[in-house]
Structure formats: structure tokens, C-alpha cells
C-alpha positions in Angstrom: 140.6 59.0 144.9 139.9 57.9 148.4 141.9 54.7 147.8 145.0 56.9 147.5 144.7 59.0 150.7 143.1 56.3 152.9 140.8 58.8 154.7 144.0 60.4 156.2 142.9 63.8 154.8 142.7 67.0 156.8 139.3 68.2 158.0 139.0 71.0 155.4 140.0 68.9 152.4 136.6 68.5 150.9 135.8 72.2 151.1 139.1 73.1 149.6 138.7 70.6 146.8 135.2 71.8 146.0 136.3 75.4 145.9 139.1 74.7 143.4 136.9 72.5 141.3 134.1 75.1 141.2 136.5 77.9 140.3 137.8 75.8 137.4 134.4 75.0 136.1 133.0 78.5 136.5 135.8 79.8 134.4 134.5 77.9 131.3 130.8 78.1 132.1 128.5 79.8 129.5 125.7 81.1 131.7 123.5 82.0 128.7 123.7 78.6 127.0 124.2 76.6 130.3 127.2 74.8 128.8 130.9 74.3 129.6 133.7 74.7 127.1 136.5 72.5 128.5 140.0 72.8 127.2 143.0 70.5 128.1 144.1 72.9 130.9 140.8 73.8 132.4 141.6 72.0 135.6 145.2 73.1 136.0 144.1 74.7 139.2 143.9 71.3 140.8 147.6 70.5 140.1 149.4 70.6 143.4 146.3 70.1 145.4 147.2 68.6 148.8 144.8 66.1 150.4 146.4 66.8 153.8 147.8 70.3 154.3 149.6 69.1 157.5 152.1 67.2 155.3 152.5 68.6 151.8 154.1 66.3 149.2 156.4 69.2 148.3 157.9 69.1 151.7 158.7 65.4 151.5 159.3 64.6 147.8 161.9 67.1 146.7 161.9 66.3 143.0 160.1 67.7 139.9 158.0 65.3 137.9 157.4 65.8 134.1 153.9 64.7 133.0 153.4 64.3 129.3 150.2 63.4 127.4 150.2 61.8 124.0 147.3 60.1 122.2 146.1 57.3 124.4 148.9 57.6 126.9 150.3 59.7 129.8 153.9 59.4 131.0 155.3 60.6 134.3 159.0 61.0 134.3 160.7 60.7 137.7 164.2 62.2 137.6 167.3 60.7 139.2 166.8 60.7 142.9 169.3 61.0 145.7 167.5 59.3 148.5 169.1 61.2 151.4 168.4 64.6 149.7 165.1 64.3 147.8 163.0 62.1 150.0 162.4 63.2 153.6 161.9 60.1 155.7 160.3 60.4 159.1 162.8 59.4 161.7 161.3 55.9 162.4 160.7 55.0 158.8 162.9 52.7 156.7 161.0 52.4 153.5 158.9 54.7 151.2 156.5 53.5 148.5 155.7 56.2 146.0 152.3 55.5 144.4 150.9 57.1 141.2 147.2 56.7 140.6 145.3 57.5 137.4 141.6 57.9 137.2 139.2 59.2 134.5 136.0 61.2 134.6 133.6 61.5 131.6 132.2 64.8 132.5 129.8 65.0 129.6 128.1 61.7 130.2 128.6 61.4 133.9 130.8 58.3 134.2 133.9 57.6 136.3 136.5 54.9 135.7 137.9 52.6 138.4 141.4 53.9 139.2 144.7 52.2 138.4 147.9 52.6 140.2 151.6 51.9 139.8 154.4 52.3 142.4 158.0 52.1 143.2 159.7 51.5 146.5 162.7 53.2 148.0 164.8 52.1 151.0 166.3 54.6 153.5 169.8 53.4 152.9 172.6 55.8 152.2 174.4 53.1 150.3 171.7 53.4 147.7 172.7 57.0 147.0 171.2 57.3 143.5 168.0 55.9 141.9 168.1 56.2 138.1 165.4 58.1 136.2 162.2 56.1 135.7 159.1 56.6 133.7 155.6 55.6 134.8 153.0 55.2 132.0 149.2 54.8 132.0 146.8 54.5 129.1 144.2 57.3 128.8 140.6 57.6 127.5 139.6 60.2 124.9 137.5 63.2 126.0 137.9 62.6 129.7 139.3 64.5 132.7 142.4 62.5 133.6 143.7 63.0 137.1 147.1 61.7 138.3 147.6 61.5 142.0 150.8 60.9 143.9 151.2 59.5 147.4 154.1 58.6 149.6 153.5 55.8 152.1 156.2 55.3 154.7 156.9 52.1 156.6 158.9 51.0 159.7 160.0 47.6 160.8 158.2 45.9 163.7 157.9 42.5 165.3 155.0 41.8 162.9 156.8 43.0 159.8 156.5 46.3 158.0 154.0 48.7 159.4 152.8 51.9 157.6 153.5 55.0 159.6 151.1 57.4 157.7 148.3 58.9 159.8 145.9 61.7 160.0 148.8 64.0 161.0 151.2 62.8 158.3 150.0 61.6 154.9 151.6 63.3 151.9 149.2 62.9 149.0 148.6 65.4 146.1 147.3 65.8 142.6 150.2 65.8 140.1 148.2 66.4 137.0 144.6 67.2 135.9 144.1 67.2 132.1 141.2 67.0 129.7 142.3 64.5 127.0 141.7 65.1 123.3 138.8 63.4 121.5 135.3 62.2 122.3 134.4 59.5 124.8 132.2 57.0 123.1 129.3 55.3 124.9 128.3 52.8 126.0 131.1 52.3 128.5 131.9 48.7 129.6 134.1 47.1 132.2 135.5 49.2 135.0 133.2 52.3 134.6 130.4 53.4 136.8 127.7 56.1 136.6 128.8 58.9 138.9 125.3 59.4 140.3 124.8 55.7 141.2 128.4 55.5 142.5 127.8 58.0 145.3 129.2 56.6 148.4 131.1 53.8 146.7 134.6 53.1 148.0 137.1 53.5 145.2 139.4 50.6 144.4 142.6 50.4 142.4 144.9 47.8 140.9 148.5 47.9 142.0 151.5 46.9 140.0 155.2 47.3 140.3 
């Protein structure tokens, strides 16, 4: 998910993420048979994970998301937002882009899918007091770990146009959902999938859409 946090993570992020992931996997590990018994909520521990603890999403985006999984689909419901109350803009920023990223991991066969993202933009303008509820939807793959990430990118105006103000010290990005989908992932996988072993070191990419 490096495409989401742009390497603006805190220095301990990898260790914290590995610790949470190992805890989740050890909870369903059968040491005698050397197998894992995953359930839909096995990775719930990852929900709320912050990629940069210096700037938690919960301190910037003051709204509760509702994430719902149905067969072949995941929906993220964004409630009505009052810009001045539920999005904490840095003083110099005039625009916020809220990005949702979805990625899949086939843990049984060792494949990962190229991520996909969708986003909405919000202006720091008190005249735009209310933003109506919105729903972001992604398709899902059966039998995979589906992770939904959320990031808030802030921008300011400059003589060269909009400039992103996120940095190593301020980059609110978190995991909003981590869910094992029902069903069995069928091989072979075609298209935007890669073997996780061969993909080591690969820079993640994602498609953006409004």
C-alpha cells in the first residue's frame, strides 16, 4: 500500500504493522498441522492501523465510516460532512482529497492484486457547510484478504498551482477495513495480479477515479 502513504510513514511503521499482522495470524495458526484457519474477521486487529502515528486519521477526519461487504462488492458509506467541524485542515491548506484504496491478497496461493483507488475532494470553504452522504464502492475477489485504506491529502495554492502539503511529519493514512472475503480464489490469476515472492521490492501502483 505504499502508493497510498507515499513513503511518508513514521520510522516504526513496518515494525508496528508486522507485529499486528503476526498477532492476527498466530491467533488462527494450528501448530500441529501447520495450517491457518482464517475467518472473515481474522485481521480485524489491522483496522485503524496508522501509517504515521504523528498524524492519526482519527485526529483529522472526524467522521465514522460504515464498511459493508456483500458478495463481490464492498461499500464504504461516508456520512454527511460538515467541513468546518469534521475535517481538520492545516492552516495553510485550502483543499483536501480523501482517497480510498482497495487491494487484495490471496494468502493461500501467494498472490497480490494491483490496488485500485477512488477519491473525493473537499474545499476549505465555510460556504460549503454540508457535504451530502456518499458511497464508495469496489468489487472484491472471493477468498482473499481485502484491505481498504484511507488517506487525506491536503493542498495549498502557490504560484505554480496546487501543492500537496503532506510530509513525513503530517500524513494521515490508515487502514479502514481488513476482511477475508467468502469463497475460494480460483487460479490461474490473470491481469493485474503478481506473485508476492516475485513482487518483492515492486512499487505499488493504483488507478485513480473520481
